[in-house]
C-alpha positions in Angstrom: 0.2 0.1 -0.1 1.5 3.6 -1.3 1.5 5.9 1.2 -1.0 8.8 2.0 1.1 11.5 0.1 1.3 9.3 -3.0 -2.6 8.9 -2.7 -2.4 12.7 -3.0 0.0 13.5 -5.5 -2.0 11.0 -7.7 -5.3 12.7 -7.0 -3.5 16.4 -7.7 -1.8 14.6 -11.4 -5.9 13.4 -12.4 -7.0 16.6 -12.4 -4.0 17.7 -14.9 -7.1 18.3 -18.0 -5.7 17.1 -21.0 -3.9 20.0 -23.4 -2.3 21.7 -19.9 0.8 20.5 -18.2 1.3 21.2 -14.8 5.2 21.0 -12.9 6.0 18.5 -10.7 6.6 21.8 -7.8 2.6 22.8 -8.4 1.3 18.9 -8.1 3.4 19.3 -5.0 1.9 22.4 -3.7 -1.4 21.7 -4.6 -1.3 18.0 -2.6 -0.6 20.0 0.2 3.3 19.0 -0.2 5.5 21.9 -1.1 9.1 21.4 -1.5 8.2 18.6 -2.3 8.8 18.1 -6.2 10.6 15.2 -5.7 8.1 13.1 -3.9 5.9 14.0 -7.5 8.5 12.2 -9.2 8.9 9.2 -6.9 5.1 9.1 -7.0 4.5 9.0 -10.2 7.1 6.3 -10.7 5.3 3.9 -8.1 1.9 4.3 -9.3 0.6 1.4 -10.6 -0.6 1.1 -14.1 -4.1 0.4 -13.0 -4.4 3.9 -12.2 -3.9 5.3 -15.4 -2.6 8.6 -14.6 -2.2 11.3 -16.6 1.4 11.5 -15.8 2.9 12.6 -19.1 1.2 15.8 -18.3 3.4 17.0 -15.5 6.7 18.8 -16.7 9.7 20.2 -14.9 9.7 24.1 -13.3 11.4 24.8 -16.6 8.3 23.2 -18.8 10.0 21.4 -20.1 10.6 17.3 -20.5 12.5 15.2 -17.5 13.8 12.2 -19.3 16.9 13.1 -20.6 16.5 14.4 -24.1 15.7 12.0 -27.5 15.5 9.1 -24.6 12.7 6.7 -24.9 11.6 8.0 -21.8 11.3 11.8 -23.1 10.2 10.4 -27.0 6.7 9.1 -25.7 6.4 11.7 -23.2 6.3 14.1 -26.3 4.2 12.3 -28.1 1.6 11.9 -25.8 1.7 15.5 -25.1 0.9 16.4 -28.8 -1.1 14.2 -29.3 -3.3 16.4 -26.3 -2.5 19.5 -28.4 0.9 20.7 -26.9 3.2 23.3 -28.2 5.9 23.0 -27.7 9.4 26.0 -28.5 11.9 23.9 -28.6 12.6 21.2 -26.1 9.5 23.9 -23.7 6.3 23.9 -23.7 4.3 27.0 -24.1 3.8 28.7 -21.4 -0.1 29.2 -22.3 -0.5 25.6 -21.4 0.1 25.3 -18.2 -2.4 23.9 -15.7 -4.3 27.0 -13.6 -7.0 25.4 -11.3 -9.7 27.9 -10.6 -10.3 28.3 -7.3 -13.3 25.7 -7.3 -11.6 23.2 -7.6 -9.1 24.1 -5.7 -11.5 23.8 -2.5 -13.5 21.3 -4.0 -11.9 18.8 -6.3 -8.9 17.8 -4.4 -10.9 16.0 -1.9 -12.1 12.9 -2.1 
């Protein structure tokens, strides 16, 4: 069984809409775990396949894919993002595609 922090992180990741990305730090903050961006990375790696998390919507603070450039992980994540309409300028995701959850989502969508 995974700890409660992983559950919180997974819940936040499920809320990132198609066509948007969030940073590891933003996910940590929204999960009530400020400063725990690396924990987000560990939680995503530990997620069961059955959870079907949209892990590919999480990028680093520079709006870049964290896998090494041109690695299989990098190419897979970029393919998934592009298929959802995410635009890149070089290796960086367009700033307009950063997730900006509304207040209602923050107040009521993260519980349960």
